N, C-alpha and C positions, 0 to 999 in steps of 0.2 A: 609796174610798181606805182602805187598811189603817191601823189605829191603831198605827203603828210609833213608836218614840221620836223618830226624825228628823222625822216629821210633826207630832208634838206640839210639838217644839221650834220648828219653822217657824211653826206657828200661834201659839205664845207670842210669838215675835219680832214677828209682824205685829200682834198685839193690843197689844203694848207700844208699837210705833211709832204706831198710831192713837190710843192713849191720850195719848201725849205731844203728838201733833199736835192733838188735840181740846182739850187743856188750853191749849196755846199760843194757838189761835184764840179761845178764850173770853176769855183774858186780853187779847188784842189788841183784841177787840171792846169789852171793858169800858173799856180805856184810852182809846178814842175818844169815849166818852160823857162829857159834862160832869157832874161829881158832886163834892159836898163831902165824901163819905165818905172815911174813911181807907183806904189801900190794904190789900188782904187779904194774908195770908201768902204765897199763891202769887204774887201780883203783885209783892210785894216781892222774892221770890226771883228772878223773871224780870228785874226791874229791876237787881238786883245782877249777874245773869249778863250782862246787856247792858253794864253799866258796866265790867265786867272784860274786855270785849272779845271775847266768844265770837262775836258777829256782826260784828265788825270795827268800822270807823269809823261815826259816826252816819249819814253819808250813804249808807253801804253796807249798813246793817242789813237793810232789807227785801229788797234784791237778794241779799245773802248768805244770808238765811233761805230765800228762794224757791228759790235754786239748790240749797241743801242739801235742802230738802223734796222737790224734784223728783228729785234724784239718788238719795236713799234710796228713794223710791217706785219709780223705774225699776229700781233694783238688786234690789228684792224681787219686783216683779210684772211687769217688762217682759220683752220678748223678748230674744233674743241681742244684736241690734244695739243695743237700748235699754240693755241692761246694760253693753255696751262703752262707750257714751257716758257712762253714769253713773260708771263706774270712772275715766274720764279726768277727769271733774269732781271726783271725790273726791280724786284725786291732787293737783289744784290746791288744793282746800280744805284738805287736810292740811298744806300748806306754811305756812298762816297762823300758827298758834301751837299750843301744847300743849293749851290748854283746848278749842280746837275739836276737836282730835284725840280727846280724851277724850269730848267730847259726841257725836261721830260714832259712837264705839264704843258709847255708851249707846243709840244708835238702832238698834243691831244690824247694822252694816255688815260686821263682821268675819266671821261665819259664811258668808255668801254669797261673800265674797271668797276665803275659804279653799277653798270648794267649786270655785271657778273655777281654782284652781291645779292640780288633778288632771287627768290625761288627757295623752296624747301625740299625739293626732290633729292633723294639720297645720291643720285648720280651727279648732282652739281654741288653738293656740300663741300667737297674737297676744293673745287675751284672757288667757291664762295669764300672759304677760309683764306685761301691764297690772295684773293682780291682784297680782303680786309687787311691783311698784312701789308700788301703793297700800298694801299691808301694811307695806312697809318704811317708808313715810312715817308711817303710823299708829303703828308701833312706836317711833318716834323719841322718846326721853325718857319713855316711859310703861311702867312695870312692869306695870300692869293690862292694858294692851292686848297686851303680849307674852304674858302668862298666858292671856288670852282666845284668842289664836291657837293656843297649844298645846292648850288645852281643846277648841278647835274641830277639832283633828286636822291641823294644818299639817304635823307631822312625818311623818305617814303619806301625805301628798300629794307628798312629795319625789320627783322622777324617779328611777326605778331605774337608768337609764342616762343618763350625762351626755354621751356622745359625740355624741348627736343635737342637743345644745344648741349654739347659736352662742356666740361669745365674750362678747357683751353680756349674753345671758341667763344665762350662767354667773356673770358678775360680779354681776348683780342678785340671783340666788339666794344667792350667797356673802354679800352684804351683809345680806340678810334673816336668814340663819342666824347670822351674826355677832351681830346685834342680839339675836336670841332666846337665843343661848348665854350671854348675860349673866345669865340666870336660874339658871345652874349655881351661882353664888355666893350664891344666896338660899335661903330655906326652901322655895321652890316645888319640887314633885316633878316633875322632867322626865327623860324617858327619853333620855339622851344616846347610847345605843347606836344609835338611829335616825339620829342626825346624823353619827356618825363615818364609816360607810361612804360616805355621800354626799360628805362633804368630802374623804376620801382619794381617791375616784375622780376628783375634780376636780384634786387635786394630782398624781396620777399621769398625767393626760392631757397629752400633748405640745402640745395646742392651747390650754392655759390660759395666760393672760398672767401676767407677774410681779405685777401689781396684784391679780389674782384669787388667786394663790397666797399673797400676803401676807395677804389678807383671810381665806382659809381657815386659814392658820396662826394667825391671831388667834383664830379659833373653837376650834381645838384647844388653844391656850394657856388659854382660859377654862375649857374642860372639864377639862384636866389639873390645874387648880388645886384640884380636889376629889378627895381621895384615893380615894373610892369609885369613881371613873371609871377608875382605873388598869387594872383588869382588862379593860375594853372596849378601851382604847387599846393594851394590850400584846398582845391576841389578834387584832387586825384588820390586822396588817401595818403598823401606824402607825409603829412604831419604825424599820423599814427605810426607809419613805418619809421620815421626819424626818432620818435620817442621810444619806440621799442629797441632800436639799435643803439640809442644813447645809453642803455643799460648794459651794453656789452663793452667792457673796458678796452678791447682791441680797436674798436671803431668809434668809441664814444665821443672823442674830441671833434672828429669831423662832423658827426651828426649834430652835436650841440652847436657848432659854428654855423651850420646851415639854419638851425632853429633860431639862433641869434639874429640872423638876417631877416627871417620871416616874422619874428615877434614885433618888429617895429612897423609892420604893415597892418592895415586894418583887418584884412581877411585872414592873414596869418595869425594875428593875435586872437581873433575870434575862434579860429579852429583849435588853438591850444586851450583856450578857456573852456571850450565844450568837450574836450577830450576827457574820458573817464580816468586816464592815466595821470592826470595832473591833480595836485602838485606832488603826489607821492613819489613818482618816478624821479623827479629832479631832487627831491629831498633826500632820497637814497644816495644820489650822486654827490650831494654836498658832504657826505661822510667819508669820501675817498681822499684821505689825507695824502696818499701816495701819488695822486694825480691832481696837482693844484690847478692846472689849466681847466680841467673838467669842473672843479669846484667853482672857479671864477665864472665860467660860462653859465653854469646852472643857477648861481645866485643872480647873475645879470638878467637872465630870462625871467626869473621870479620877480625881480625888481620892476621890470617893464610891465608884467602882468598886474602887480600889486599897485602900481602908481595910479592914483586917482580912481581906484576901484575898490570900494569898501566890500563889495561882494566877494571879490577874489581874496582880499585880506582876511575876511571872515572864514572863507573856505580853507585858507592856509592855516589859520589859527586853530581851527577844529582838527586839522590833520596833524597838529603838534609840531608846527614849524619852529616855535620860539626856542625850545631847548636845542634844536639842531643849529639854529642861527647863533646861539650862545657858544656852542662848540666851535663853529667856524670862526667866530669873532676872537676866540682865544687861541686856536691852533691852526687856523688856515693861513694861506699866503697873505702878504700885505694887501694885495688887491682884493682878495676874497674877504679879508677882515673888514676892509673899508665898506664893501658892499653889504656885508652882513650887519654891520653897525647901522648903516643907513636904513635897512629894513626894520631892524629892531626899534629904531627911533620912530618910524611910522606907526608901528604897533603900540608903542608907548603913548604917542600923541593921541591916537585914536581911542585908547582906553581912557585917557584923561578927559577927552571930550564927552565920551559916553557917561562917565561918572559925574561930570559937572563939578563946579566949584564947591558945592555943599552936598556932595553925594553921601557923606558919612551920616551917622545918626543925627537926626535933626532934633534940637531941643524942643521945638514947638510941637513935634509929633509924638514925643515921649510922654508917658503918664507923669504928672507932676507929683513929686514927693515933697511934702512939706519939710521933712527932716533932711538936712544937708548931709552929703557923704563925708565921712571922717577922713582926715589926712592919711591914716593908715590904709584905708580901703583904696584910696586913690593910688598910693604907692604900689600896692599889690596888683592893681589893675595894669599899671604901667609895666611892672615886671613880667606879668603874664603875657602881655602883648609883645614885649621884646623877645620872650622865649619862643613864642609862636613864629615870629619873623625869622629868628635864627634857625629854628628847626627847618623851616621851609627853604632857607638859603642853603643850609648844609646838605639837604636832600638833593637839591638841584646840582650843587657842586660835585657831590658823590656820583651822580649819574653821568655828568660830563667827564669827570676824571676816569671813571671806569671805562667809558667808551673810548677815551683818548689813549689809555694805557692798555687797551685790549691785547695788543701784540707784545707788551712788555719791553718795548724798545723805545726809549724816549728820544733817541738820536734822530729819528725820522721826522721830528717836528722842528727841525732847523729852519731858518728863514730861507725863503725861496725867491729867486729873481723873477720878476714879472716879465713874461715874454713880450716881444715887440708887437705881436698881433693883438694883445690885449690893450695896448696903449690907446687905441682908437675908441675904446669904450669909455663912457662917462665916468664909471667907477670900477 
């Protein structure tokens, strides 16, 4: 056997397991002997561990320990069939409580489970799925266990192609990666660039369920909350995928929340500005009165894009955003109304700047007529101008009203309470 780092690590795990097992058996043997001596420090520690419930209820302590002992031993030294049985037992043991999950990780079960995740051969797919289930259970509620999985190389074991995975396996992988992605908000150094392509491939697959897509979008949201990850997200086609999914009402809110994190970064904003789906896709979402949170997020993203960018404002204006903003300002939630009014003010100010203070008919540029206009002609001109303005106003209001009352039910336009997740946004 060559002295490779992996062999050293495997030997270390085995020695650690036998050391813990030997210590436990010694303490167990001493506890059965009648003695008036005070308990040792090691025995006190074990008693405390038992009292806190690592081995379960009093009647199940011996059975629980024996099952755990056998499972860990089979996982380390058993053949393929024995390892498969061991993983099934670990899945059940991991459901007990957090202390047991941490104790199992101390016994070194995570590295061999991670090793079982790799490979795409049909013979190992069943064991692969079981290993993913076990790791998901062990990761539940434990930062340390998640970090151990990353250190053991779980990210490098992710399948390169997700088309070969069935729906249940996709969902199980998505749940595991969602749990691990919570490390992005910590000081732990995790390479998120390995996660993004895997998650995006699941999102782009037509065979992925809505539940799986929601889980994957949660992963991208966790990753996008760290500014340093914006480059990886903006250069992997993630923005296009998110914009496409934002048009699906079942997953729109999660996709828009991730875009909201990206739009405040330089590369994320640039990727959205260059997308051919903008701004029409978000303008369509702004008309979803039954989903106020989606309205609020879509207007927020357009606000960030339009801020200090005359090019983007002109692009939005040509796409017909002003009537849509008027509709949101009248019928949207309080937060959406505030944001829509802010955008409308920007378009109004920009129009006034372009027109200038004397943009109307200039006297010096008009042909000079020696005969003054009669008072009657002046009155008729004013009446004609007022008529034109009213007709334009009525037309706009009819358009807005017809879109607002398209379903014939005015009760859906009641005031909506702004969710707490929107309070962190500026408008």
